[in-house]
All heavy atoms as an XYZ file, in Angstrom:
988
protein
N      25.772     -8.454     91.139
C      26.925     -9.338     91.232
C      27.923     -9.060     90.105
O      29.101     -8.984     90.338
C      26.427    -10.784     91.185
C      27.416    -11.767     91.692
S      27.609    -11.578     93.458
C      27.962    -13.209     93.895
N      27.410     -8.917     88.866
C      28.291     -8.632     87.738
C      28.923     -7.256     87.863
O      30.048     -7.042     87.411
C      27.526     -8.757     86.418
C      27.207    -10.184     86.053
C      26.500    -10.294     84.711
O      26.573     -9.344     83.927
O      25.895    -11.341     84.474
N      28.197     -6.324     88.481
C      28.733     -4.983     88.682
C      29.965     -4.993     89.577
O      30.946     -4.296     89.307
N      29.934     -5.799     90.645
C      31.093     -5.908     91.532
C      32.279     -6.526     90.812
O      33.414     -6.092     90.980
C      30.728     -6.739     92.768
C      29.769     -6.086     93.750
C      29.387     -7.069     94.847
C      30.385     -4.839     94.344
N      32.005     -7.539     90.020
C      33.082     -8.175     89.251
C      33.691     -7.170     88.279
O      34.901     -7.063     88.141
C      32.549     -9.391     88.500
C      33.618    -10.165     87.765
C      33.069    -11.415     87.088
O      31.906    -11.776     87.332
O      33.817    -12.009     86.302
N      32.815     -6.402     87.603
C      33.278     -5.378     86.670
C      34.167     -4.357     87.383
O      35.241     -3.994     86.887
C      32.080     -4.678     86.020
C      32.459     -3.531     85.139
C      32.985     -3.756     83.876
C      32.304     -2.221     85.581
C      33.344     -2.693     83.058
C      32.660     -1.163     84.765
C      33.180     -1.395     83.511
N      33.738     -3.896     88.563
C      34.526     -2.918     89.314
C      35.896     -3.479     89.706
O      36.890     -2.761     89.709
C      33.768     -2.460     90.554
C      32.574     -1.544     90.296
C      31.836     -1.262     91.598
C      33.012     -0.256     89.633
N      35.930     -4.772     90.022
C      37.213     -5.413     90.341
C      38.172     -5.356     89.164
O      39.355     -5.057     89.322
N      37.663     -5.633     87.974
C      38.498     -5.568     86.777
C      38.926     -4.134     86.476
O      40.073     -3.883     86.093
C      37.771     -6.159     85.568
C      37.629     -7.656     85.626
C      36.389     -8.256     85.561
C      38.747     -8.483     85.744
C      36.246     -9.634     85.617
C      38.629     -9.859     85.797
C      37.371    -10.432     85.734
O      37.246    -11.795     85.783
N      38.014     -3.184     86.643
C      38.345     -1.783     86.399
C      39.461     -1.335     87.340
O      40.402     -0.646     86.935
C      37.090     -0.888     86.549
C      37.466      0.589     86.576
C      36.106     -1.160     85.431
N      39.359     -1.738     88.612
C      40.383     -1.371     89.590
C      41.746     -1.888     89.153
O      42.753     -1.178     89.233
C      40.016     -1.939     90.965
C      40.937     -1.469     92.071
C      40.714     -2.173     93.395
C      39.348     -1.979     93.966
N      39.204     -2.575     95.308
N      41.801     -3.118     88.655
C      43.072     -3.686     88.199
C      43.618     -2.920     86.992
O      44.821     -2.670     86.903
C      42.895     -5.164     87.861
C      42.663     -6.029     89.067
C      42.368     -7.467     88.699
O      42.400     -7.848     87.536
N      42.089     -8.283     89.700
N      42.747     -2.556     86.066
C      43.178     -1.808     84.882
C      43.749     -0.447     85.287
O      44.807     -0.034     84.801
C      42.007     -1.632     83.879
C      42.362     -0.641     82.789
C      41.615     -2.974     83.279
N      43.071      0.245     86.196
C      43.536      1.553     86.656
C      44.900      1.422     87.333
O      45.805      2.239     87.111
C      42.493      2.215     87.589
C      43.064      3.442     88.279
C      41.233      2.562     86.806
N      45.077      0.370     88.141
C      46.358      0.165     88.815
C      47.460     -0.105     87.803
O      48.575      0.415     87.926
C      46.249     -0.993     89.815
C      45.417     -0.648     91.013
C      45.083     -1.858     91.866
O      45.238     -2.999     91.449
N      44.598     -1.605     93.065
N      47.164     -0.900     86.791
C      48.160     -1.194     85.759
C      48.510      0.059     84.959
O      49.663      0.270     84.597
C      47.661     -2.302     84.831
C      47.601     -3.665     85.500
C      48.960     -4.124     85.992
O      49.959     -3.968     85.313
N      48.999     -4.679     87.193
N      47.518      0.902     84.688
C      47.775      2.156     83.973
C      48.682      3.068     84.801
O      49.596      3.701     84.262
C      46.466      2.886     83.650
C      45.707      2.298     82.492
S      46.649      2.268     80.952
C      46.985      4.006     80.718
N      48.445      3.120     86.089
C      49.310      3.910     86.964
C      50.737      3.407     86.923
O      51.694      4.194     86.870
N      50.898      2.097     86.923
C      52.236      1.497     86.832
C      52.891      1.877     85.512
O      54.052      2.289     85.470
C      52.152     -0.022     86.974
C      53.436     -0.716     86.614
C      54.518     -0.682     87.474
C      53.564     -1.380     85.406
C      55.707     -1.306     87.137
C      54.749     -2.002     85.056
C      55.826     -1.961     85.928
N      52.155      1.729     84.411
C      52.704      2.051     83.090
C      53.100      3.518     82.981
O      54.161      3.844     82.434
C      51.695      1.693     81.987
C      51.451      0.199     81.781
C      50.294     -0.017     80.808
C      52.711     -0.487     81.276
N      52.254      4.408     83.519
C      52.570      5.839     83.473
C      53.825      6.151     84.271
O      54.698      6.873     83.804
C      51.396      6.654     83.999
C      50.234      6.720     83.058
C      49.030      7.434     83.659
O      49.049      7.778     84.853
O      48.062      7.640     82.905
N      53.928      5.606     85.483
C      55.092      5.905     86.313
C      56.360      5.287     85.728
O      57.436      5.856     85.831
C      54.884      5.441     87.748
O      54.844      4.040     87.818
N      56.220      4.172     85.083
C      57.389      3.466     84.534
C      57.865      4.061     83.216
O      59.052      4.245     82.996
C      57.037      1.991     84.341
C      58.098      1.163     83.692
C      59.156      0.760     84.696
N      60.002     -0.236     84.088
C      61.298     -0.050     83.887
N      61.867      1.062     84.265
N      62.023     -0.986     83.327
N      56.941      4.373     82.320
C      57.339      4.744     80.966
C      57.116      6.215     80.621
O      57.806      6.752     79.769
C      56.614      3.858     79.951
C      57.015      2.412     80.095
C      56.155      1.490     80.679
C      58.268      1.985     79.696
C      56.535      0.170     80.830
C      58.654      0.660     79.850
C      57.779     -0.246     80.413
O      58.161     -1.538     80.577
N      56.158      6.875     81.239
C      55.895      8.275     80.911
C      56.669      9.196     81.848
O      57.366     10.101     81.413
C      54.382      8.584     80.956
C      53.670      7.790     79.857
C      54.125     10.080     80.805
C      52.162      7.891     79.895
N      56.554      8.957     83.135
C      57.211      9.825     84.118
C      58.671      9.464     84.335
O      59.397     10.198     84.981
C      56.465      9.775     85.455
C      55.025     10.225     85.306
O      54.701     11.007     84.430
N      54.157      9.710     86.154
N      59.103      8.309     83.832
C      60.489      7.840     83.928
C      61.008      7.843     85.372
O      62.123      8.261     85.643
C      61.397      8.674     83.033
C      62.694      7.953     82.718
O      62.697      6.705     82.714
O      63.710      8.628     82.490
N      60.161      7.404     86.295
C      60.567      7.304     87.694
C      61.242      5.959     87.930
O      61.005      4.994     87.202
C      59.338      7.413     88.600
C      58.577      8.734     88.532
C      57.305      8.648     89.362
C      59.448      9.878     88.992
N      62.112      5.865     88.943
C      62.725      4.564     89.234
C      61.645      3.537     89.578
O      60.641      3.864     90.215
C      63.629      4.827     90.438
C      63.348      6.197     90.895
C      62.513      6.892     89.864
N      61.849      2.320     89.149
C      60.858      1.265     89.361
C      60.752      0.923     90.850
O      61.756      0.720     91.524
C      61.243      0.022     88.568
C      60.184     -1.030     88.577
C      60.516     -2.183     87.641
O      61.457     -2.076     86.865
O      59.814     -3.194     87.722
N      59.518      0.863     91.338
C      59.267      0.510     92.734
C      59.059     -0.997     92.840
O      58.565     -1.640     91.919
C      58.010      1.216     93.250
C      58.133      2.705     93.377
C      56.855      3.290     93.940
C      56.960      4.775     94.123
N      55.738      5.339     94.715
N      59.432     -1.540     93.994
C      59.123     -2.938     94.311
C      57.623     -3.033     94.540
O      57.061     -2.251     95.293
C      59.890     -3.359     95.564
C      59.751     -4.792     95.927
C      60.595     -5.694     95.040
O      61.474     -5.241     94.340
N      60.312     -6.973     95.082
N      56.955     -3.974     93.902
C      55.501     -4.089     93.951
C      55.082     -5.215     94.901
O      55.663     -6.290     94.869
C      54.989     -4.377     92.543
C      53.514     -4.494     92.417
C      53.182     -4.871     90.957
N      51.823     -5.286     90.808
C      51.353     -6.492     91.103
N      52.154     -7.419     91.546
N      50.085     -6.775     90.946
N      54.063     -4.949     95.737
C      53.482     -5.978     96.606
C      51.967     -5.845     96.532
O      51.406     -4.821     96.907
C      53.964     -5.831     98.051
C      53.433     -6.910     98.947
C      53.882     -8.207     98.841
C      52.462     -6.618     99.890
C      53.379     -9.207     99.661
C      51.961     -7.605    100.722
C      52.425     -8.902    100.604
N      51.315     -6.897     96.037
C      49.870     -6.862     95.825
C      49.189     -7.956     96.636
O      49.647     -9.103     96.652
C      49.561     -7.032     94.338
S      47.803     -6.925     93.956
N      48.093     -7.601     97.295
C      47.303     -8.537     98.083
C      45.879     -8.533     97.543
O      45.295     -7.479     97.352
C      47.281     -8.134     99.581
C      46.371     -9.053    100.384
C      48.682     -8.130    100.161
N      45.347     -9.725     97.279
C      43.925     -9.864     96.945
C      43.233    -10.480     98.150
O      43.712    -11.462     98.706
C      43.735    -10.758     95.719
O      44.129    -10.079     94.551
N      42.113     -9.898     98.528
C      41.440    -10.320     99.752
C      39.948    -10.060     99.650
O      39.504     -9.193     98.903
C      42.008     -9.524    100.934
O      41.291     -9.792    102.122
N      39.201    -10.832    100.419
C      37.819    -10.455    100.644
C      37.861     -9.212    101.530
O      38.904     -8.868    102.080
C      37.062    -11.577    101.360
C      36.818    -12.794    100.487
C      36.148    -13.899    101.273
O      36.676    -14.359    102.262
N      34.976    -14.330    100.815
N      36.726     -8.532    101.663
C      36.710     -7.326    102.484
C      36.725     -7.717    103.961
O      35.760     -8.278    104.472
C      35.474     -6.479    102.176
C      35.395     -5.269    103.034
N      36.265     -4.205    102.867
C      34.605     -4.957    104.076
C      35.986     -3.295    103.775
N      34.976     -3.723    104.517
N      37.840     -7.447    104.621
C      37.995     -7.685    106.061
C      38.590     -6.443    106.692
O      39.590     -5.914    106.185
C      38.960     -8.841    106.345
C      38.536    -10.185    105.845
C      39.305    -10.861    104.921
C      37.379    -10.790    106.314
C      38.940    -12.113    104.466
C      37.002    -12.042    105.867
C      37.786    -12.693    104.940
O      37.418    -13.922    104.495
N      38.046     -6.015    107.805
C      38.600     -4.868    108.513
C      40.007     -5.179    109.008
O      40.915     -4.367    108.857
C      37.694     -4.475    109.698
O      36.389     -4.193    109.181
C      38.234     -3.256    110.414
N      40.215     -6.377    109.564
C      41.542     -6.718    110.086
C      42.565     -6.759    108.962
O      43.723     -6.383    109.140
C      41.523     -8.050    110.853
C      41.379     -9.262    109.994
C      42.486     -9.887    109.442
C      40.128     -9.801    109.735
C      42.359    -11.004    108.638
C      39.990    -10.919    108.943
C      41.100    -11.524    108.386
N      42.160     -7.201    107.771
C      43.076     -7.253    106.639
C      43.455     -5.859    106.152
O      44.629     -5.583    105.881
N      42.466     -4.995    106.049
C      42.731     -3.612    105.623
C      43.619     -2.903    106.645
O      44.554     -2.178    106.271
C      41.425     -2.859    105.424
N      43.352     -3.118    107.928
C      44.168     -2.498    108.977
C      45.615     -2.991    108.914
O      46.554     -2.199    109.035
C      43.582     -2.774    110.360
C      42.276     -2.043    110.591
O      41.946     -1.094    109.887
N      41.504     -2.497    111.566
N      45.808     -4.279    108.723
C      47.156     -4.839    108.618
C      47.864     -4.282    107.386
O      49.064     -3.987    107.421
C      47.094     -6.358    108.562
N      47.121     -4.135    106.302
C      47.700     -3.603    105.073
C      48.158     -2.158    105.269
O      49.254     -1.776    104.852
C      46.685     -3.707    103.929
C      47.275     -3.451    102.580
C      47.974     -4.446    101.920
C      47.132     -2.221    101.978
C      48.528     -4.220    100.676
C      47.679     -1.985    100.730
C      48.382     -2.983    100.072
N      47.335     -1.348    105.936
C      47.704      0.043    106.217
C      48.960      0.097    107.077
O      49.871      0.895    106.824
C      46.533      0.797    106.893
C      46.978      2.138    107.453
C      45.389      0.983    105.906
N      49.057     -0.770    108.075
C      50.251     -0.819    108.927
C      51.486     -1.173    108.109
O      52.565     -0.621    108.318
C      50.058     -1.831    110.054
C      49.117     -1.371    111.136
C      48.958     -2.400    112.239
O      49.917     -3.164    112.505
O      47.867     -2.450    112.829
N      51.335     -2.104    107.171
C      52.441     -2.506    106.301
C      52.925     -1.318    105.466
O      54.125     -1.052    105.381
C      51.999     -3.649    105.384
C      53.020     -4.151    104.385
C      54.077     -4.988    105.092
C      52.339     -4.970    103.303
N      51.986     -0.592    104.876
C      52.331      0.576    104.059
C      53.023      1.634    104.920
O      54.028      2.224    104.507
C      51.074      1.160    103.372
C      51.395      2.484    102.692
C      50.508      0.164    102.364
N      52.509      1.858    106.115
C      53.116      2.856    107.003
C      54.521      2.437    107.425
O      55.418      3.265    107.526
C      52.238      3.071    108.231
C      50.965      3.818    107.920
C      50.021      3.888    109.115
O      50.129      3.123    110.063
N      49.074      4.821    109.049
N      54.712      1.143    107.647
C      56.018      0.660    108.101
C      57.072      0.763    106.998
O      58.202      1.166    107.257
C      55.920     -0.790    108.571
C      57.238     -1.349    109.070
C      57.099     -2.774    109.583
O      56.017     -3.305    109.699
N      58.210     -3.397    109.884
N      56.713      0.422    105.767
C      57.704      0.375    104.695
C      57.673      1.600    103.788
O      58.597      1.813    103.012
C      57.527     -0.900    103.865
C      57.945     -2.123    104.609
C      56.998     -2.900    105.257
C      59.279     -2.489    104.690
C      57.376     -4.037    105.958
C      59.669     -3.608    105.390
C      58.715     -4.389    106.027
N      56.624      2.395    103.831
C      56.547      3.613    103.034
C      56.283      3.344    101.563
O      56.359      2.217    101.091
N      55.958      4.411    100.849
C      55.630      4.272     99.442
C      56.694      4.864     98.526
O      56.501      4.926     97.326
C      54.275      4.932     99.170
C      53.144      4.189     99.834
C      51.805      4.821     99.509
O      51.575      5.973     99.829
N      50.936      4.068     98.866
N      57.818      5.275     99.077
C      58.875      5.827     98.246
C      59.511      4.738     97.385
O      59.784      4.949     96.215
C      59.971      6.503     99.097
C      59.493      7.713     99.871
C      58.747      7.322    101.147
O      59.078      6.297    101.774
O      57.807      8.052    101.505
N      59.783      3.602     97.984
C      60.456      2.510     97.270
C      59.521      1.373     96.904
O      59.892      0.492     96.135
C      61.595      1.959     98.133
C      62.711      2.960     98.337
C      63.838      2.405     99.182
N      64.198      1.058     98.826
C      64.623      0.136     99.706
N      64.716      0.440    100.962
N      64.938     -1.073     99.313
N      58.312      1.357     97.479
C      57.400      0.233     97.287
C      56.052      0.697     96.762
O      55.565      1.758     97.134
C      57.192     -0.520     98.602
C      58.467     -1.090     99.164
C      59.190     -0.404    100.125
C      58.950     -2.315     98.720
C      60.367     -0.916    100.637
C      60.124     -2.838     99.227
C      60.833     -2.136    100.179
O      61.992     -2.642    100.668
N      55.465     -0.122     95.914
C      54.102      0.104     95.448
C      53.228     -0.969     96.086
O      53.425     -2.163     95.847
C      54.035     -0.017     93.926
C      52.641      0.117     93.393
C      52.564     -0.130     91.896
O      53.568     -0.523     91.289
O      51.463      0.051     91.356
N      52.281     -0.557     96.908
C      51.385     -1.471     97.588
C      50.013     -1.425     96.939
O      49.482     -0.352     96.683
C      51.253     -1.107     99.071
C      52.534     -1.267     99.844
C      53.339     -0.174    100.095
C      52.921     -2.512    100.302
C      54.521     -0.314    100.806
C      54.102     -2.661    101.016
C      54.899     -1.560    101.269
N      49.436     -2.606     96.706
C      48.117     -2.702     96.087
C      47.266     -3.666     96.905
O      47.710     -4.774     97.215
C      48.220     -3.216     94.643
C      49.100     -2.287     93.806
C      46.833     -3.358     94.015
C      49.516     -2.884     92.482
N      46.063     -3.254     97.230
C      45.101     -4.117     97.917
C      43.871     -4.238     97.027
O      43.198     -3.249     96.745
C      44.707     -3.537     99.281
C      43.631     -4.294    100.048
C      44.079     -5.713    100.377
C      43.244     -3.547    101.317
N      43.609     -5.460     96.548
C      42.414     -5.747     95.752
C      41.399     -6.452     96.638
O      41.672     -7.545     97.132
C      42.739     -6.675     94.570
C      43.582     -6.007     93.529
O      43.428     -4.838     93.258
N      44.489     -6.752     92.935
N      40.250     -5.852     96.846
C      39.184     -6.519     97.584
C      38.235     -7.125     96.566
O      37.650     -6.413     95.746
C      38.471     -5.538     98.503
C      39.362     -5.090     99.641
C      38.659     -4.199    100.637
O      37.605     -3.624    100.306
O      39.170     -4.077    101.757
N      38.095     -8.447     96.614
C      37.339     -9.153     95.587
C      36.765    -10.448     96.155
O      36.804    -10.679     97.354
C      38.233     -9.401     94.350
O      37.446     -9.924     93.297
C      39.401    -10.314     94.652
N      36.275    -11.318     95.288
C      35.657    -12.581     95.699
C      36.681    -13.717     95.659
O      37.731    -13.603     95.019
C      34.482    -12.899     94.786
C      33.397    -11.852     94.861
C      32.303    -12.088     93.839
O      32.452    -12.874     92.910
N      31.194    -11.392     94.003
N      36.346    -14.824     96.324
C      37.284    -15.934     96.478
C      37.829    -16.423     95.143
O      39.039    -16.619     94.988
C      36.643    -17.103     97.257
C      36.400    -16.702     98.711
C      37.528    -18.342     97.218
C      35.665    -17.737     99.531
N      36.963    -16.650     94.156
C      37.451    -17.191     92.887
C      38.450    -16.240     92.226
O      39.437    -16.670     91.625
C      36.292    -17.498     91.933
C      35.535    -16.287     91.476
N      35.887    -15.583     90.353
C      34.464    -15.647     91.999
C      35.053    -14.567     90.201
N      34.181    -14.583     91.191
N      38.255    -14.926     92.378
C      39.186    -13.960     91.797
C      40.484    -13.897     92.593
O      41.553    -13.709     92.024
C      38.548    -12.569     91.710
C      39.404    -11.561     90.958
C      39.602    -11.933     89.507
O      38.664    -12.314     88.821
N      40.839    -11.829     89.023
N      40.403    -14.077     93.909
C      41.608    -14.101     94.751
C      42.518    -15.238     94.298
O      43.721    -15.051     94.088
C      41.237    -14.264     96.242
C      40.479    -13.038     96.741
C      42.485    -14.506     97.088
C      39.835    -13.222     98.108
N      41.942    -16.418     94.133
C      42.720    -17.579     93.702
C      43.319    -17.331     92.315
O      44.498    -17.601     92.072
C      41.855    -18.851     93.721
C      41.477    -19.188     95.169
C      42.587    -20.023     93.065
C      40.434    -20.269     95.308
N      42.523    -16.787     91.431
C      42.981    -16.489     90.066
C      44.123    -15.466     90.091
O      45.120    -15.620     89.382
C      41.800    -15.955     89.257
C      42.018    -15.854     87.794
C      40.706    -15.412     87.140
C      40.822    -15.315     85.655
N      39.561    -14.875     85.040
N      43.992    -14.423     90.911
C      45.025    -13.390     91.007
C      46.361    -13.971     91.472
O      47.413    -13.635     90.931
C      44.605    -12.279     91.971
C      43.509    -11.392     91.418
O      43.168    -11.524     90.233
O      42.983    -10.562     92.204
N      46.321    -14.840     92.486
C      47.560    -15.417     93.008
C      48.138    -16.415     92.003
O      49.339    -16.417     91.731
C      47.334    -16.072     94.388
C      48.579    -16.797     94.861
C      46.919    -15.011     95.409
N      47.274    -17.238     91.425
C      47.734    -18.224     90.436
C      48.405    -17.547     89.241
O      49.424    -18.008     88.738
C      46.572    -19.087     89.966
C      47.016    -20.185     88.979
C      45.861    -20.959     88.403
N      45.068    -20.049     87.597
C      43.735    -20.060     87.535
N      43.049    -20.925     88.246
N      43.090    -19.205     86.779
N      47.847    -16.425     88.793
C      48.376    -15.703     87.638
C      49.438    -14.668     88.007
O      49.827    -13.862     87.176
C      47.238    -15.030     86.872
C      46.309    -16.048     86.264
O      46.704    -17.156     85.925
N      45.048    -15.687     86.121
N      49.847    -14.678     89.272
C      50.891    -13.795     89.789
C      50.535    -12.302     89.685
O      51.404    -11.459     89.607
C      52.225    -14.074     89.117
C      52.783    -15.442     89.450
C      54.130    -15.663     88.905
N      54.897    -16.820     89.208
C      54.537    -18.040     89.520
N      53.299    -18.320     89.658
N      55.391    -19.007     89.723
N      49.248    -12.007     89.681
C      48.802    -10.617     89.770
C      48.958    -10.161     91.209
O      49.355     -9.040     91.478
C      47.336    -10.479     89.293
C      47.265    -10.762     87.796
C      46.772     -9.112     89.630
C      45.868    -10.927     87.263
N      48.661    -11.078     92.146
C      48.806    -10.796     93.570
C      49.873    -11.699     94.165
O      50.037    -12.846     93.756
C      47.483    -11.023     94.304
O      46.542    -10.067     93.904
N      50.577    -11.156     95.159
C      51.615    -11.917     95.849
C      51.041    -12.721     97.009
O      51.637    -13.708     97.435
C      52.676    -10.951     96.389
C      53.290    -10.138     95.270
O      53.955    -10.736     94.417
O      53.069     -8.908     95.240
N      49.884    -12.297     97.510
C      49.263    -12.936     98.666
C      47.752    -12.882     98.509
O      47.217    -11.886     98.044
C      49.664    -12.188     99.952
C      49.055    -12.656    101.263
C      49.580    -14.030    101.648
C      49.354    -11.645    102.359
N      47.072    -13.969     98.872
C      45.618    -14.006     98.860
C      45.095    -14.305    100.253
O      45.654    -15.133    100.960
N      44.019    -13.623    100.648
C      43.428    -13.812    101.978
C      41.930    -14.000    101.820
O      41.253    -13.173    101.203
C      43.674    -12.594    102.888
C      45.162    -12.287    102.999
C      43.055    -12.829    104.271
C      45.467    -10.983    103.702
N      41.417    -15.123    102.368
C      39.970    -15.302    102.404
C      39.588    -16.231    103.533
O      40.415    -16.937    104.087
C      39.403    -15.799    101.068
C      39.967    -17.087    100.558
C      39.451    -18.300    100.945
C      40.998    -17.080     99.649
C      39.956    -19.486    100.455
C      41.512    -18.254     99.143
C      40.992    -19.468     99.548
N      38.319    -16.193    103.900
C      37.799    -16.966    105.019
C      37.005    -18.144    104.484
O      36.248    -18.017    103.529
C      36.913    -16.075    105.881
S      36.336    -16.899    107.372
N      37.185    -19.289    105.107
C      36.474    -20.493    104.681
C      35.548    -21.006    105.768
O      35.913    -21.030    106.933
C      37.475    -21.610    104.383
C      38.325    -21.463    103.142
C      39.275    -22.633    103.045
C      37.457    -21.399    101.925
N      34.391    -21.422    105.363
C      33.553    -22.198    106.259
C      33.939    -23.651    106.036
O      34.484    -24.009    104.997
C      32.049    -21.960    105.995
C      31.675    -20.538    106.339
C      31.678    -22.286    104.579
N      33.657    -24.521    106.982
C      34.129    -25.901    106.915
C      33.699    -26.626    105.643
O      34.461    -27.383    105.069
C      33.661    -26.681    108.143
C      34.376    -26.278    109.401
C      33.971    -27.140    110.570
C      34.710    -26.671    111.801
N      34.488    -27.519    112.943
N      32.493    -26.395    105.170
C      32.013    -27.096    103.975
C      32.806    -26.727    102.730
O      33.010    -27.548    101.846
C      30.530    -26.799    103.746
C      29.575    -27.301    104.808
C      28.148    -26.827    104.505
C      29.612    -28.822    104.881
N      33.285    -25.491    102.661
C      34.033    -25.039    101.496
C      35.490    -25.470    101.541
O      36.154    -25.526    100.514
C      33.986    -23.519    101.394
C      32.629    -22.967    101.068
S      32.628    -21.165    101.072
C      33.908    -20.789     99.895
N      35.998    -25.775    102.722
C      37.421    -26.034    102.888
C      37.890    -27.214    102.043
O      38.924    -27.132    101.388
C      37.751    -26.265    104.358
C      39.226    -26.288    104.626
C      39.511    -26.276    106.102
C      40.991    -26.151    106.335
N      41.316    -25.993    107.726
N      37.145    -28.295    102.005
C      37.551    -29.474    101.240
C      37.590    -29.147     99.750
O      38.564    -29.429     99.063
C      36.593    -30.660    101.510
C      36.902    -31.824    100.588
C      36.700    -31.088    102.968
N      36.535    -28.519     99.256
C      36.467    -28.174     97.839
C      37.595    -27.222     97.447
O      38.301    -27.438     96.470
C      35.115    -27.536     97.511
C      35.081    -26.911     96.151
C      34.983    -27.697     95.009
C      35.176    -25.532     96.001
C      34.975    -27.114     93.753
C      35.164    -24.944     94.754
C      35.065    -25.746     93.630
O      35.058    -25.172     92.397
N      37.772    -26.144     98.212
C      38.787    -25.164     97.860
C      40.196    -25.703     98.038
O      41.094    -25.321     97.295
C      38.591    -23.883     98.654
C      37.441    -23.017     98.157
C      37.215    -21.837     99.072
C      37.685    -22.538     96.743
N      40.402    -26.590     98.971
C      41.725    -27.192     99.138
C      42.107    -27.958     97.881
O      43.244    -27.871     97.404
C      41.758    -28.116    100.350
O      41.592    -27.371    101.535
N      41.172    -28.705     97.319
C      41.432    -29.433     96.063
C      41.696    -28.445     94.933
O      42.598    -28.637     94.122
C      40.244    -30.334     95.712
C      40.093    -31.510     96.627
C      38.873    -32.335     96.237
C      38.641    -33.449     97.238
N      37.444    -34.233     96.913
N      40.902    -27.378     94.868
C      41.052    -26.371     93.823
C      42.421    -25.700     93.917
O      43.089    -25.477     92.906
C      39.930    -25.342     93.949
C      39.903    -24.340     92.838
C      39.358    -24.681     91.605
C      40.416    -23.073     93.028
C      39.324    -23.762     90.577
C      40.381    -22.147     91.996
C      39.842    -22.496     90.776
N      42.857    -25.390     95.132
C      44.164    -24.755     95.319
C      45.292    -25.690     94.909
O      46.269    -25.262     94.289
C      44.338    -24.315     96.778
C      43.479    -23.145     97.223
C      43.599    -22.943     98.727
C      43.858    -21.881     96.480
N      45.169    -26.966     95.241
C      46.190    -27.938     94.834
C      46.288    -28.006     93.315
O      47.373    -28.066     92.753
C      45.905    -29.310     95.418
C      46.440    -29.497     96.833
C      46.475    -30.966     97.237
N      45.156    -31.574     97.236
C      44.277    -31.510     98.239
N      44.580    -30.859     99.332
N      43.110    -32.106     98.143
N      45.132    -28.011     92.638
C      45.128    -28.025     91.167
C      45.821    -26.791     90.599
O      46.453    -26.847     89.557
C      43.699    -28.086     90.628
C      43.131    -29.450     90.542
C      41.775    -29.372     89.858
C      41.334    -30.743     89.439
N      40.040    -30.700     88.745
N      45.672    -25.665     91.270
C      46.299    -24.423     90.829
C      47.754    -24.342     91.280
O      48.426    -23.337     91.064
C      45.521    -23.221     91.358
N      48.254    -25.390     91.936
C      49.623    -25.466     92.444
C      49.911    -24.353     93.458
O      50.948    -23.709     93.419
C      50.634    -25.425     91.296
C      52.006    -25.942     91.723
O      52.066    -26.759     92.659
O      53.003    -25.515     91.121
N      48.941    -24.112     94.360
C      49.079    -23.116     95.407
C      49.019    -23.799     96.766
O      48.323    -24.788     96.939
C      47.952    -22.080     95.314
C      47.896    -21.264     94.030
C      46.615    -20.444     93.983
C      49.114    -20.363     93.914
N      49.750    -23.266     97.723
C      49.727    -23.766     99.097
C      48.930    -22.805     99.957
O      48.790    -21.636     99.633
C      51.148    -23.876     99.653
C      51.980    -24.859     98.880
O      51.505    -25.922     98.514
N      53.216    -24.496     98.598
N      48.427    -23.298    101.075
C      47.721    -22.396    101.980
C      48.153    -22.640    103.407
O      48.647    -23.702    103.762
C      46.202    -22.545    101.845
C      45.665    -23.864    102.347
C      45.303    -24.027    103.678
C      45.515    -24.931    101.490
C      44.809    -25.235    104.143
C      45.022    -26.144    101.939
C      44.668    -26.298    103.263
N      47.981    -21.579    104.221
C      48.236    -21.650    105.654
C      47.019    -21.059    106.334
O      46.469    -20.064    105.866
C      49.472    -20.827    106.025
C      50.737    -21.288    105.350
S      52.193    -20.321    105.805
C      51.648    -18.651    105.632
N      46.590    -21.640    107.414
C      45.427    -21.146    108.121
C      45.877    -20.336    109.325
O      46.748    -20.745    110.073
C      44.565    -22.327    108.577
O      43.422    -21.870    109.227
N      45.263    -19.174    109.508
C      45.525    -18.330    110.664
C      44.512    -18.731    111.735
O      43.319    -18.559    111.555
C      45.356    -16.865    110.271
C      45.525    -15.941    111.451
O      45.265    -16.299    112.587
N      45.958    -14.732    111.174
N      44.977    -19.251    112.847
C      44.071    -19.793    113.855
C      43.279    -18.722    114.598
O      42.189    -18.979    115.071
C      44.856    -20.645    114.847
C      45.564    -21.851    114.223
C      46.344    -22.600    115.295
C      44.575    -22.774    113.550
N      43.787    -17.493    114.697
C      43.061    -16.449    115.424
C      41.816    -16.006    114.680
O      40.737    -15.997    115.217
C      43.960    -15.245    115.660
C      44.979    -15.464    116.736
C      45.798    -14.207    116.943
O      45.904    -13.354    116.071
N      46.374    -14.085    118.120
N      41.978    -15.611    113.428
C      40.855    -15.089    112.650
C      40.252    -16.170    111.761
O      39.132    -16.039    111.305
C      41.314    -13.921    111.772
C      41.803    -12.734    112.569
C      40.675    -12.021    113.273
O      39.515    -12.143    112.909
N      41.006    -11.284    114.308
N      41.011    -17.197    111.463
C      40.639    -18.334    110.624
C      40.347    -17.981    109.167
O      39.523    -18.610    108.546
C      39.471    -19.099    111.231
C      39.420    -20.525    110.698
O      40.435    -21.028    110.236
N      38.275    -21.143    110.752
N      41.008    -16.957    108.584
C      40.943    -16.864    107.128
C      41.973    -17.809    106.531
O      42.796    -18.364    107.251
C      41.303    -15.419    106.845
C      42.150    -15.025    107.982
C      41.672    -15.825    109.173
N      41.937    -18.001    105.274
C      42.902    -18.850    104.607
C      43.867    -17.961    103.823
O      43.443    -17.100    103.077
C      42.177    -19.800    103.664
C      43.070    -20.817    103.041
S      42.077    -21.951    102.080
C      42.504    -23.461    102.878
N      45.164    -18.159    104.039
C      46.192    -17.415    103.332
C      46.906    -18.396    102.413
O      47.172    -19.512    102.803
C      47.243    -16.852    104.295
C      46.696    -15.942    105.352
C      46.234    -16.450    106.561
C      46.636    -14.594    105.120
C      45.737    -15.595    107.526
C      46.132    -13.741    106.089
C      45.703    -14.252    107.286
O      45.203    -13.415    108.239
N      47.226    -17.972    101.209
C      48.003    -18.853    100.334
C      48.975    -18.050     99.509
O      48.909    -16.867     99.406
C      47.100    -19.703     99.441
C      46.222    -18.908     98.543
C      46.620    -18.654     97.244
C      45.010    -18.414     98.964
C      45.821    -17.924     96.408
C      44.200    -17.693     98.133
C      44.601    -17.445     96.839
């Protein structure tokens, strides 16, 4: 469990280093950044790939972080990610709804797949 958490942090550090290198070392024009934190979902990864293909990577930097629910909420709250995606079972919905309100985040439920987006 700690190994997965560690890998999540390493992935973020590597992404930030890439940003710093492109911004300050390579002196390339700054790209618009869009980051999504999500649990591992095939439909989410597929949608993300379609987004990248539609908008391209010349002007945009796309980042997909696959992680656990508590990190997804933390990423969005701290503005590391622009969008968070996770799935809730009914028992967790009440607890997480309160937690999201405390973090001053809103959520929308997708009725087809029933993950929670905020």
